[in-house]
Backbone as JSON Lines, residues from 0, in Angstrom:
{"i":0,"aa":"M","n":[-29.54,-119.89,145.69],"ca":[-28.5,-119.0,145.33],"c":[-28.46,-118.88,143.81]}
{"i":1,"aa":"N","n":[-28.43,-117.7,143.34],"ca":[-28.4,-117.43,141.9],"c":[-26.96,-117.22,141.44]}
{"i":2,"aa":"N","n":[-26.64,-117.86,140.32],"ca":[-25.32,-117.64,139.7],"c":[-25.49,-116.58,138.62]}
{"i":3,"aa":"V","n":[-24.88,-115.51,138.81],"ca":[-24.91,-114.44,137.83],"c":[-23.54,-114.39,137.2]}
{"i":4,"aa":"K","n":[-23.54,-114.5,135.93],"ca":[-22.27,-114.42,135.21],"c":[-22.16,-113.06,134.55]}
{"i":5,"aa":"A","n":[-21.03,-112.49,134.7],"ca":[-20.78,-111.2,134.05],"c":[-19.8,-111.42,132.92]}
{"i":6,"aa":"I","n":[-20.12,-110.88,131.79],"ca":[-19.22,-110.98,130.64],"c":[-18.8,-109.56,130.29]}
{"i":7,"aa":"A","n":[-17.51,-109.39,130.26],"ca":[-16.98,-108.07,129.94],"c":[-16.09,-108.19,128.72]}
{"i":8,"aa":"G","n":[-16.08,-107.24,127.91],"ca":[-15.21,-107.26,126.74],"c":[-14.95,-105.85,126.25]}
{"i":9,"aa":"D","n":[-13.78,-105.67,125.74],"ca":[-13.4,-104.39,125.15],"c":[-13.03,-104.63,123.7]}
{"i":10,"aa":"S","n":[-13.31,-103.68,122.91],"ca":[-12.94,-103.76,121.5],"c":[-12.18,-102.48,121.15]}
{"i":11,"aa":"V","n":[-11.06,-102.65,120.52],"ca":[-10.26,-101.5,120.13],"c":[-9.95,-101.6,118.64]}
{"i":12,"aa":"D","n":[-10.19,-100.55,117.94],"ca":[-9.81,-100.45,116.54],"c":[-8.81,-99.31,116.42]}
{"i":13,"aa":"A","n":[-7.8,-99.52,115.63],"ca":[-6.81,-98.47,115.44],"c":[-6.48,-98.37,113.96]}
{"i":14,"aa":"A","n":[-6.17,-97.19,113.53],"ca":[-5.75,-96.96,112.15],"c":[-4.72,-95.85,112.14]}
{"i":15,"aa":"V","n":[-3.77,-96.01,111.29],"ca":[-2.77,-94.96,111.12],"c":[-3.12,-94.23,109.83]}
{"i":16,"aa":"I","n":[-3.31,-92.98,109.95],"ca":[-3.64,-92.17,108.77],"c":[-2.47,-91.24,108.53]}
{"i":17,"aa":"R","n":[-1.95,-91.3,107.29],"ca":[-0.85,-90.43,106.94],"c":[-1.1,-89.87,105.54]}
{"i":18,"aa":"P","n":[-0.5,-88.76,105.29],"ca":[-0.72,-88.18,103.95],"c":[-0.09,-89.05,102.87]}
{"i":19,"aa":"A","n":[-0.64,-88.94,101.69],"ca":[-0.09,-89.69,100.56],"c":[1.36,-89.28,100.32]}
{"i":20,"aa":"T","n":[2.15,-90.23,99.94],"ca":[3.55,-89.97,99.64],"c":[3.64,-89.16,98.37]}
{"i":21,"aa":"E","n":[4.47,-88.16,98.4],"ca":[4.66,-87.37,97.19],"c":[5.53,-88.14,96.21]}
{"i":22,"aa":"I","n":[5.11,-88.16,94.99],"ca":[5.85,-88.85,93.95],"c":[6.16,-87.84,92.86]}
{"i":23,"aa":"E","n":[7.43,-87.72,92.56],"ca":[7.8,-86.83,91.47],"c":[7.67,-87.61,90.17]}
{"i":24,"aa":"Q","n":[7.1,-86.98,89.2],"ca":[6.93,-87.62,87.91],"c":[7.74,-86.86,86.87]}
{"i":25,"aa":"V","n":[8.25,-87.61,85.94],"ca":[8.97,-87.02,84.82],"c":[8.22,-87.4,83.55]}
{"i":26,"aa":"H","n":[7.98,-86.43,82.71],"ca":[7.31,-86.68,81.44],"c":[8.32,-86.47,80.32]}
{"i":27,"aa":"A","n":[8.44,-87.46,79.47],"ca":[9.36,-87.4,78.34],"c":[8.56,-87.32,77.05]}
{"i":28,"aa":"G","n":[9.03,-86.52,76.14],"ca":[8.33,-86.44,74.87],"c":[9.17,-85.77,73.8]}
{"i":29,"aa":"G","n":[8.88,-86.12,72.59],"ca":[9.6,-85.54,71.46],"c":[8.64,-85.03,70.41]}
{"i":30,"aa":"V","n":[9.15,-84.15,69.57],"ca":[8.37,-83.58,68.47],"c":[9.22,-83.62,67.21]}
{"i":31,"aa":"F","n":[8.66,-84.17,66.16],"ca":[9.29,-84.14,64.84],"c":[8.72,-82.94,64.08]}
{"i":32,"aa":"H","n":[9.59,-82.2,63.41],"ca":[9.18,-81.09,62.55],"c":[9.83,-81.33,61.19]}
{"i":33,"aa":"I","n":[9.01,-81.56,60.18],"ca":[9.51,-81.92,58.85],"c":[9.02,-80.89,57.84]}
{"i":34,"aa":"L","n":[9.98,-80.35,57.09],"ca":[9.67,-79.41,56.02],"c":[10.07,-80.04,54.7]}
{"i":35,"aa":"C","n":[9.18,-80.01,53.71],"ca":[9.48,-80.54,52.38],"c":[9.58,-79.39,51.4]}
{"i":36,"aa":"Y","n":[10.75,-79.3,50.74],"ca":[10.99,-78.26,49.73],"c":[11.13,-78.91,48.36]}
{"i":37,"aa":"D","n":[10.62,-78.24,47.33],"ca":[10.81,-78.74,45.96],"c":[12.21,-78.38,45.47]}
{"i":38,"aa":"K","n":[12.53,-78.76,44.23],"ca":[13.87,-78.55,43.67],"c":[14.25,-77.07,43.58]}
{"i":39,"aa":"D","n":[13.25,-76.18,43.59],"ca":[13.51,-74.74,43.52],"c":[13.54,-74.07,44.89]}
{"i":40,"aa":"G","n":[13.41,-74.86,45.95],"ca":[13.45,-74.31,47.3],"c":[12.13,-73.81,47.84]}
{"i":41,"aa":"N","n":[11.04,-74.1,47.15],"ca":[9.71,-73.69,47.61],"c":[9.15,-74.72,48.59]}
{"i":42,"aa":"L","n":[8.55,-74.25,49.66],"ca":[7.95,-75.14,50.64],"c":[6.72,-75.82,50.04]}
{"i":43,"aa":"K","n":[6.74,-77.17,50.0],"ca":[5.6,-77.94,49.47],"c":[4.63,-78.32,50.58]}
{"i":44,"aa":"W","n":[5.17,-78.78,51.7],"ca":[4.34,-79.15,52.84],"c":[5.17,-79.17,54.12]}
{"i":45,"aa":"E","n":[4.44,-79.2,55.23],"ca":[5.08,-79.19,56.54],"c":[4.29,-80.11,57.46]}
{"i":46,"aa":"E","n":[5.0,-80.83,58.29],"ca":[4.37,-81.71,59.28],"c":[5.08,-81.5,60.61]}
{"i":47,"aa":"K","n":[4.3,-81.3,61.66],"ca":[4.89,-81.12,62.99],"c":[3.97,-81.74,64.01]}
{"i":48,"aa":"G","n":[4.54,-82.52,64.91],"ca":[3.72,-83.11,65.95],"c":[4.5,-84.04,66.85]}
{"i":49,"aa":"P","n":[3.86,-84.43,67.95],"ca":[4.53,-85.29,68.93],"c":[4.72,-86.71,68.43]}
{"i":50,"aa":"N","n":[5.7,-87.36,69.02],"ca":[6.01,-88.74,68.66],"c":[5.65,-89.67,69.81]}
{"i":51,"aa":"L","n":[5.85,-90.95,69.59],"ca":[5.73,-91.97,70.62],"c":[7.14,-92.4,70.98]}
{"i":52,"aa":"V","n":[7.54,-92.21,72.24],"ca":[8.8,-92.77,72.71],"c":[8.47,-94.23,73.01]}
{"i":53,"aa":"V","n":[9.05,-95.15,72.23],"ca":[8.73,-96.57,72.34],"c":[9.39,-97.19,73.58]}
{"i":54,"aa":"D","n":[9.01,-98.42,73.89],"ca":[9.5,-99.1,75.09],"c":[11.03,-99.15,75.14]}
{"i":55,"aa":"T","n":[11.67,-99.43,74.0],"ca":[13.15,-99.49,74.02],"c":[13.75,-98.11,74.27]}
{"i":56,"aa":"G","n":[13.06,-97.06,73.88],"ca":[13.52,-95.7,74.17],"c":[13.41,-95.39,75.66]}
{"i":57,"aa":"L","n":[12.3,-95.8,76.27],"ca":[12.12,-95.61,77.71],"c":[13.17,-96.39,78.49]}
{"i":58,"aa":"Q","n":[13.38,-97.64,78.1],"ca":[14.38,-98.47,78.76],"c":[15.76,-97.86,78.61]}
{"i":59,"aa":"Y","n":[16.07,-97.35,77.45],"ca":[17.36,-96.71,77.23],"c":[17.55,-95.54,78.2]}
{"i":60,"aa":"M","n":[16.53,-94.68,78.34],"ca":[16.66,-93.52,79.23],"c":[16.92,-93.95,80.67]}
{"i":61,"aa":"V","n":[16.19,-94.93,81.15],"ca":[16.35,-95.38,82.54],"c":[17.7,-96.06,82.74]}
{"i":62,"aa":"S","n":[18.06,-96.95,81.83],"ca":[19.29,-97.73,82.03],"c":[20.55,-96.89,81.88]}
{"i":63,"aa":"T","n":[20.54,-95.86,81.04],"ca":[21.73,-95.02,80.9],"c":[21.8,-93.95,81.98]}
{"i":64,"aa":"S","n":[20.65,-93.58,82.54],"ca":[20.63,-92.55,83.59],"c":[20.94,-93.12,84.97]}
{"i":65,"aa":"L","n":[20.36,-94.27,85.29],"ca":[20.45,-94.79,86.65],"c":[21.14,-96.14,86.77]}
{"i":66,"aa":"D","n":[21.52,-96.72,85.68],"ca":[22.21,-98.0,85.69],"c":[23.53,-97.8,84.95]}
{"i":67,"aa":"A","n":[24.24,-98.85,84.73],"ca":[25.57,-98.74,84.11],"c":[25.55,-99.0,82.61]}
{"i":68,"aa":"A","n":[24.4,-98.86,81.96],"ca":[24.32,-99.11,80.52],"c":[25.12,-98.07,79.75]}
{"i":69,"aa":"A","n":[25.7,-98.51,78.64],"ca":[26.5,-97.61,77.8],"c":[25.59,-96.58,77.13]}
{"i":70,"aa":"Q","n":[26.08,-95.36,77.09],"ca":[25.33,-94.27,76.48],"c":[25.59,-94.23,74.98]}
{"i":71,"aa":"T","n":[24.54,-93.98,74.21],"ca":[24.66,-93.75,72.78],"c":[24.8,-92.24,72.6]}
{"i":72,"aa":"T","n":[25.87,-91.82,71.95],"ca":[26.11,-90.38,71.81],"c":[25.77,-89.85,70.42]}
{"i":73,"aa":"V","n":[25.5,-90.73,69.48],"ca":[25.12,-90.3,68.13],"c":[23.82,-91.0,67.76]}
{"i":74,"aa":"W","n":[22.86,-90.21,67.3],"ca":[21.55,-90.73,66.9],"c":[21.28,-90.36,65.44]}
{"i":75,"aa":"Y","n":[20.36,-91.09,64.83],"ca":[20.08,-90.93,63.4],"c":[18.57,-90.87,63.17]}
{"i":76,"aa":"L","n":[18.19,-90.15,62.12],"ca":[16.79,-90.01,61.76],"c":[16.48,-90.83,60.52]}
{"i":77,"aa":"G","n":[15.3,-91.42,60.5],"ca":[14.85,-92.2,59.36],"c":[13.44,-91.79,58.98]}
{"i":78,"aa":"L","n":[13.03,-92.22,57.8],"ca":[11.7,-91.91,57.27],"c":[10.85,-93.17,57.23]}
{"i":79,"aa":"I","n":[9.55,-93.0,57.4],"ca":[8.59,-94.1,57.34],"c":[7.77,-93.95,56.07]}
{"i":80,"aa":"S","n":[7.63,-95.08,55.33],"ca":[6.77,-95.05,54.14],"c":[5.43,-95.7,54.48]}
{"i":81,"aa":"T","n":[5.28,-96.98,54.25],"ca":[4.04,-97.67,54.53],"c":[3.77,-97.66,56.02]}
{"i":82,"aa":"L","n":[2.53,-97.33,56.41],"ca":[2.22,-97.21,57.83],"c":[0.8,-97.63,58.12]}
{"i":83,"aa":"T","n":[0.66,-98.53,59.09],"ca":[-0.67,-98.82,59.64],"c":[-0.72,-98.43,61.11]}
{"i":84,"aa":"S","n":[0.42,-98.6,61.82],"ca":[0.44,-98.21,63.24],"c":[1.88,-98.13,63.76]}
{"i":85,"aa":"I","n":[2.05,-97.33,64.78],"ca":[3.28,-97.29,65.57],"c":[2.85,-97.63,66.99]}
{"i":86,"aa":"V","n":[3.51,-98.63,67.59],"ca":[3.13,-99.07,68.93],"c":[4.35,-99.07,69.84]}
{"i":87,"aa":"G","n":[4.11,-99.05,71.14],"ca":[5.18,-99.01,72.14],"c":[6.16,-100.16,72.03]}
{"i":88,"aa":"G","n":[5.72,-101.32,71.58],"ca":[6.58,-102.49,71.48],"c":[7.45,-102.53,70.23]}
{"i":89,"aa":"D","n":[7.34,-101.53,69.36],"ca":[8.17,-101.5,68.15],"c":[9.65,-101.44,68.5]}
{"i":90,"aa":"T","n":[10.45,-102.13,67.72],"ca":[11.91,-102.08,67.81],"c":[12.44,-101.94,66.39]}
{"i":91,"aa":"M","n":[13.73,-101.74,66.25],"ca":[14.29,-101.69,64.9],"c":[14.17,-103.05,64.21]}
{"i":92,"aa":"A","n":[14.24,-104.12,64.96],"ca":[14.14,-105.47,64.38],"c":[12.7,-105.87,64.09]}
{"i":93,"aa":"S","n":[11.75,-105.28,64.79],"ca":[10.36,-105.71,64.66],"c":[9.41,-104.52,64.8]}
{"i":94,"aa":"H","n":[8.9,-104.07,63.66],"ca":[7.9,-102.99,63.65],"c":[6.92,-103.3,62.53]}
{"i":95,"aa":"A","n":[6.02,-104.21,62.85],"ca":[5.08,-104.75,61.85],"c":[4.15,-103.7,61.26]}
{"i":96,"aa":"G","n":[3.93,-102.59,61.95],"ca":[2.98,-101.58,61.49],"c":[3.55,-100.55,60.55]}
{"i":97,"aa":"W","n":[4.87,-100.62,60.25],"ca":[5.45,-99.63,59.35],"c":[6.73,-100.15,58.7]}
{"i":98,"aa":"T","n":[7.08,-99.52,57.58],"ca":[8.33,-99.84,56.89],"c":[9.13,-98.57,56.69]}
{"i":99,"aa":"E","n":[10.44,-98.73,56.65],"ca":[11.33,-97.59,56.43],"c":[11.35,-97.21,54.96]}
{"i":100,"aa":"D","n":[11.41,-95.92,54.7],"ca":[11.56,-95.42,53.34],"c":[13.03,-95.04,53.12]}
{"i":101,"aa":"T","n":[13.62,-95.55,52.07],"ca":[15.03,-95.28,51.76],"c":[15.2,-94.57,50.43]}
{"i":102,"aa":"T","n":[14.16,-93.86,49.99],"ca":[14.19,-93.17,48.7],"c":[14.87,-91.81,48.85]}
{"i":103,"aa":"Y","n":[16.14,-91.82,49.24],"ca":[16.94,-90.6,49.34],"c":[18.38,-90.93,49.01]}
{"i":104,"aa":"S","n":[19.14,-89.93,48.57],"ca":[20.47,-90.17,48.02],"c":[21.57,-90.36,49.07]}
{"i":105,"aa":"Q","n":[21.37,-89.97,50.31],"ca":[22.39,-90.16,51.33],"c":[22.65,-91.67,51.51]}
{"i":106,"aa":"A","n":[23.92,-92.04,51.69],"ca":[24.29,-93.44,51.83],"c":[23.82,-94.03,53.16]}
{"i":107,"aa":"N","n":[23.67,-93.18,54.18],"ca":[23.25,-93.6,55.5],"c":[22.11,-92.7,55.99]}
{"i":108,"aa":"R","n":[21.46,-93.15,57.06],"ca":[20.47,-92.28,57.7],"c":[21.18,-91.02,58.19]}
{"i":109,"aa":"P","n":[20.59,-89.85,58.0],"ca":[21.22,-88.6,58.45],"c":[21.36,-88.56,59.98]}
{"i":110,"aa":"T","n":[22.45,-87.95,60.41],"ca":[22.73,-87.81,61.83],"c":[21.85,-86.72,62.44]}
{"i":111,"aa":"A","n":[21.38,-87.0,63.65],"ca":[20.66,-86.0,64.44],"c":[21.7,-85.39,65.38]}
{"i":112,"aa":"T","n":[22.29,-84.28,64.97],"ca":[23.34,-83.63,65.77],"c":[22.67,-82.69,66.77]}
{"i":113,"aa":"F","n":[22.62,-83.12,68.01],"ca":[21.92,-82.36,69.04],"c":[22.81,-81.31,69.67]}
{"i":114,"aa":"G","n":[22.2,-80.2,70.05],"ca":[22.9,-79.16,70.79],"c":[22.92,-79.51,72.27]}
{"i":115,"aa":"T","n":[23.16,-78.53,73.12],"ca":[23.22,-78.73,74.56],"c":[21.83,-78.62,75.16]}
{"i":116,"aa":"A","n":[21.52,-79.51,76.09],"ca":[20.22,-79.48,76.75],"c":[20.1,-78.25,77.64]}
{"i":117,"aa":"T","n":[18.92,-77.68,77.67],"ca":[18.67,-76.54,78.56],"c":[18.62,-77.03,80.0]}
{"i":118,"aa":"T","n":[18.84,-76.11,80.94],"ca":[18.82,-76.48,82.35],"c":[17.49,-76.17,83.02]}
{"i":119,"aa":"A","n":[16.56,-75.62,82.3],"ca":[15.25,-75.25,82.86],"c":[14.33,-76.47,82.91]}
{"i":120,"aa":"N","n":[13.17,-76.29,83.49],"ca":[12.14,-77.32,83.49],"c":[11.04,-76.84,82.55]}
{"i":121,"aa":"P","n":[10.9,-77.39,81.37],"ca":[11.52,-78.63,80.92],"c":[12.95,-78.43,80.41]}
{"i":122,"aa":"S","n":[13.69,-79.52,80.44],"ca":[15.01,-79.54,79.82],"c":[14.8,-79.99,78.37]}
{"i":123,"aa":"V","n":[15.28,-79.19,77.43],"ca":[15.0,-79.42,76.01],"c":[16.31,-79.58,75.24]}
{"i":124,"aa":"L","n":[16.26,-80.48,74.28],"ca":[17.41,-80.78,73.42],"c":[16.88,-80.91,72.0]}
{"i":125,"aa":"D","n":[17.58,-80.33,71.0],"ca":[17.13,-80.49,69.61],"c":[18.31,-80.41,68.65]}
{"i":126,"aa":"N","n":[18.01,-80.68,67.39],"ca":[19.03,-80.61,66.33],"c":[18.77,-79.43,65.39]}
{"i":127,"aa":"S","n":[18.15,-78.37,65.9],"ca":[17.77,-77.24,65.05],"c":[18.97,-76.5,64.48]}
{"i":128,"aa":"A","n":[20.13,-76.56,65.12],"ca":[21.32,-75.9,64.58],"c":[21.95,-76.71,63.45]}
{"i":129,"aa":"S","n":[21.58,-77.97,63.34],"ca":[22.11,-78.85,62.3],"c":[20.99,-79.8,61.86]}
{"i":130,"aa":"V","n":[20.05,-79.28,61.12],"ca":[18.87,-80.03,60.69],"c":[19.29,-81.22,59.81]}
{"i":131,"aa":"A","n":[18.65,-82.37,60.02],"ca":[18.91,-83.55,59.2],"c":[18.26,-83.36,57.83]}
{"i":132,"aa":"V","n":[19.03,-83.62,56.76],"ca":[18.55,-83.4,55.39],"c":[18.45,-84.73,54.65]}
{"i":133,"aa":"F","n":[17.3,-84.93,54.01],"ca":[17.06,-86.09,53.15],"c":[16.88,-85.57,51.73]}
{"i":134,"aa":"S","n":[17.76,-85.96,50.81],"ca":[17.67,-85.56,49.39],"c":[16.91,-86.65,48.65]}
{"i":135,"aa":"I","n":[15.65,-86.4,48.37],"ca":[14.77,-87.4,47.76],"c":[15.21,-87.67,46.32]}
{"i":136,"aa":"N","n":[15.33,-88.97,45.97],"ca":[15.78,-89.33,44.62],"c":[14.81,-90.25,43.88]}
{"i":137,"aa":"G","n":[13.53,-90.14,44.19],"ca":[12.52,-90.94,43.52],"c":[11.14,-90.48,43.95]}
{"i":138,"aa":"T","n":[10.12,-91.11,43.41],"ca":[8.75,-90.8,43.78],"c":[8.29,-91.78,44.86]}
{"i":139,"aa":"T","n":[7.8,-91.26,45.96],"ca":[7.35,-92.11,47.07],"c":[6.4,-91.31,47.95]}
{"i":140,"aa":"T","n":[5.88,-91.96,48.96],"ca":[5.07,-91.28,49.97],"c":[5.74,-91.46,51.32]}
{"i":141,"aa":"I","n":[5.71,-90.43,52.12],"ca":[6.28,-90.45,53.46],"c":[5.12,-90.36,54.45]}
{"i":142,"aa":"N","n":[5.13,-91.25,55.45],"ca":[4.07,-91.31,56.44],"c":[4.53,-90.96,57.85]}
{"i":143,"aa":"G","n":[5.84,-90.76,58.03],"ca":[6.32,-90.46,59.37],"c":[7.83,-90.48,59.43]}
{"i":144,"aa":"A","n":[8.35,-90.47,60.66],"ca":[9.8,-90.43,60.88],"c":[10.13,-91.17,62.18]}
{"i":145,"aa":"F","n":[11.41,-91.5,62.36],"ca":[11.83,-92.18,63.58],"c":[13.25,-91.79,63.95]}
{"i":146,"aa":"L","n":[13.62,-92.05,65.2],"ca":[14.95,-91.79,65.74],"c":[15.54,-93.1,66.21]}
{"i":147,"aa":"T","n":[16.77,-93.4,65.78],"ca":[17.41,-94.67,66.1],"c":[18.9,-94.48,66.36]}
{"i":148,"aa":"S","n":[19.53,-95.49,66.93],"ca":[20.96,-95.42,67.24],"c":[21.84,-95.98,66.13]}
{"i":149,"aa":"N","n":[21.26,-96.47,65.05],"ca":[22.03,-97.08,63.97],"c":[21.85,-96.28,62.68]}
{"i":150,"aa":"N","n":[22.96,-96.03,61.97],"ca":[22.87,-95.22,60.75],"c":[22.64,-96.01,59.47]}
{"i":151,"aa":"T","n":[22.56,-97.33,59.56],"ca":[22.42,-98.16,58.36],"c":[21.06,-97.94,57.71]}
{"i":152,"aa":"K","n":[21.09,-97.39,56.52],"ca":[19.88,-97.12,55.75],"c":[19.15,-98.44,55.49]}
{"i":153,"aa":"G","n":[17.92,-98.56,55.97],"ca":[17.16,-99.8,55.82],"c":[17.55,-100.88,56.83]}
{"i":154,"aa":"G","n":[18.44,-100.57,57.76],"ca":[18.93,-101.55,58.73],"c":[17.9,-101.9,59.8]}
{"i":155,"aa":"T","n":[18.11,-103.05,60.45],"ca":[17.17,-103.53,61.47],"c":[17.83,-103.75,62.82]}
{"i":156,"aa":"T","n":[18.98,-103.1,63.05],"ca":[19.63,-103.21,64.35],"c":[19.7,-101.83,65.0]}
{"i":157,"aa":"G","n":[20.11,-101.81,66.24],"ca":[20.19,-100.56,66.98],"c":[18.96,-100.36,67.85]}
{"i":158,"aa":"T","n":[18.96,-99.27,68.58],"ca":[17.86,-98.94,69.49],"c":[16.9,-97.98,68.81]}
{"i":159,"aa":"L","n":[15.65,-98.39,68.68],"ca":[14.61,-97.47,68.22],"c":[14.21,-96.65,69.43]}
{"i":160,"aa":"F","n":[14.35,-95.33,69.35],"ca":[14.02,-94.46,70.47],"c":[12.58,-93.96,70.38]}
{"i":161,"aa":"S","n":[12.21,-93.47,69.2],"ca":[10.87,-92.91,69.05],"c":[10.46,-92.95,67.58]}
{"i":162,"aa":"A","n":[9.15,-92.79,67.36],"ca":[8.63,-92.75,65.99],"c":[7.38,-91.87,65.98]}
{"i":163,"aa":"K","n":[7.09,-91.32,64.8],"ca":[5.95,-90.43,64.64],"c":[5.21,-90.74,63.35]}
{"i":164,"aa":"A","n":[3.91,-90.89,63.45],"ca":[3.05,-91.01,62.28],"c":[2.52,-89.62,61.93]}
{"i":165,"aa":"F","n":[2.5,-89.28,60.66],"ca":[1.96,-88.0,60.24],"c":[0.47,-87.93,60.59]}
{"i":166,"aa":"T","n":[0.05,-86.82,61.14],"ca":[-1.35,-86.67,61.52],"c":[-2.24,-86.46,60.31]}
{"i":167,"aa":"G","n":[-1.7,-85.89,59.24],"ca":[-2.49,-85.63,58.05],"c":[-2.45,-86.73,57.01]}
{"i":168,"aa":"G","n":[-1.83,-87.85,57.34],"ca":[-1.72,-88.95,56.39],"c":[-0.46,-88.84,55.54]}
{"i":169,"aa":"A","n":[-0.37,-89.7,54.55],"ca":[0.82,-89.79,53.7],"c":[1.04,-88.49,52.92]}
{"i":170,"aa":"R","n":[2.33,-88.16,52.76],"ca":[2.73,-86.98,52.0],"c":[3.56,-87.43,50.81]}
{"i":171,"aa":"S","n":[3.28,-86.89,49.64],"ca":[4.0,-87.26,48.42],"c":[5.29,-86.47,48.28]}
{"i":172,"aa":"V","n":[6.32,-87.15,47.78],"ca":[7.59,-86.51,47.43],"c":[8.04,-87.06,46.09]}
{"i":173,"aa":"I","n":[8.85,-86.25,45.39],"ca":[9.39,-86.68,44.1],"c":[10.88,-86.38,44.07]}
{"i":174,"aa":"S","n":[11.56,-86.94,43.1],"ca":[12.99,-86.71,42.95],"c":[13.27,-85.21,42.84]}
{"i":175,"aa":"G","n":[14.25,-84.75,43.6],"ca":[14.58,-83.34,43.64],"c":[14.06,-82.64,44.88]}
{"i":176,"aa":"D","n":[13.08,-83.25,45.57],"ca":[12.59,-82.69,46.82],"c":[13.63,-82.87,47.92]}
{"i":177,"aa":"T","n":[13.55,-82.03,48.92],"ca":[14.42,-82.12,50.09],"c":[13.56,-82.1,51.34]}
{"i":178,"aa":"L","n":[13.82,-83.03,52.26],"ca":[13.14,-83.03,53.55],"c":[14.13,-82.58,54.61]}
{"i":179,"aa":"N","n":[13.77,-81.55,55.36],"ca":[14.56,-81.09,56.49],"c":[13.83,-81.53,57.76]}
{"i":180,"aa":"V","n":[14.53,-82.32,58.59],"ca":[13.89,-82.9,59.76],"c":[14.58,-82.41,61.03]}
{"i":181,"aa":"T","n":[13.77,-81.82,61.91],"ca":[14.22,-81.39,63.22],"c":[13.53,-82.25,64.27]}
{"i":182,"aa":"Y","n":[14.3,-82.71,65.26],"ca":[13.74,-83.48,66.36],"c":[14.03,-82.74,67.66]}
{"i":183,"aa":"T","n":[13.0,-82.48,68.43],"ca":[13.11,-81.82,69.72],"c":[12.64,-82.77,70.8]}
{"i":184,"aa":"F","n":[13.46,-82.95,71.84],"ca":[13.12,-83.85,72.93],"c":[13.15,-83.07,74.24]}
{"i":185,"aa":"S","n":[12.18,-83.36,75.12],"ca":[12.14,-82.64,76.4],"c":[11.78,-83.57,77.54]}
{"i":186,"aa":"L","n":[12.3,-83.26,78.71],"ca":[11.94,-83.93,79.96],"c":[11.39,-82.87,80.89]}
{"i":187,"aa":"T","n":[10.21,-83.13,81.44],"ca":[9.58,-82.2,82.35],"c":[9.37,-82.88,83.69]}
{"i":188,"aa":"G","n":[9.81,-82.26,84.78],"ca":[9.59,-82.78,86.11],"c":[8.39,-82.1,86.74]}
{"i":189,"aa":"T","n":[7.49,-82.89,87.35],"ca":[6.31,-82.3,87.99],"c":[6.22,-82.76,89.42]}
């Protein structure tokens, strides 16, 4: 008598395939526009370009929009003199790649008085109706600009929101020059 053994087996593989989840993205960005006029009102130079919204600026946007963090309703513009780099980790207390320039006659950093944000996509906000003015009172070079929540000229407290290095390098200014600074910020949903 022969013993025949039968071996039976089934194998089943299953996979669930679903479409990728849609993720809405928001892009935030700002642009500094700086005009330098001489004592007679003649345009000497112009700088315009995008900035870096630093980590503390990103955190501020998230925490005031979706958490219970206190909102800052007044912002101030500052100037950058010496510059090697602007990085995402910069704060008002620690920005090793740049120094603030305080060679202007205003007692405090000029206020960035923003208008009403647009309701379109992108939503845009700027201070073009009330441009920040720096009355230069010495000879220096300007390498960029920044936006902060503290008005103390040369101060190291407050929230650093964004900063911009000039794309063309340092720009010279002398006593009697005036810098008009406009900051435009936008959020785009995609």
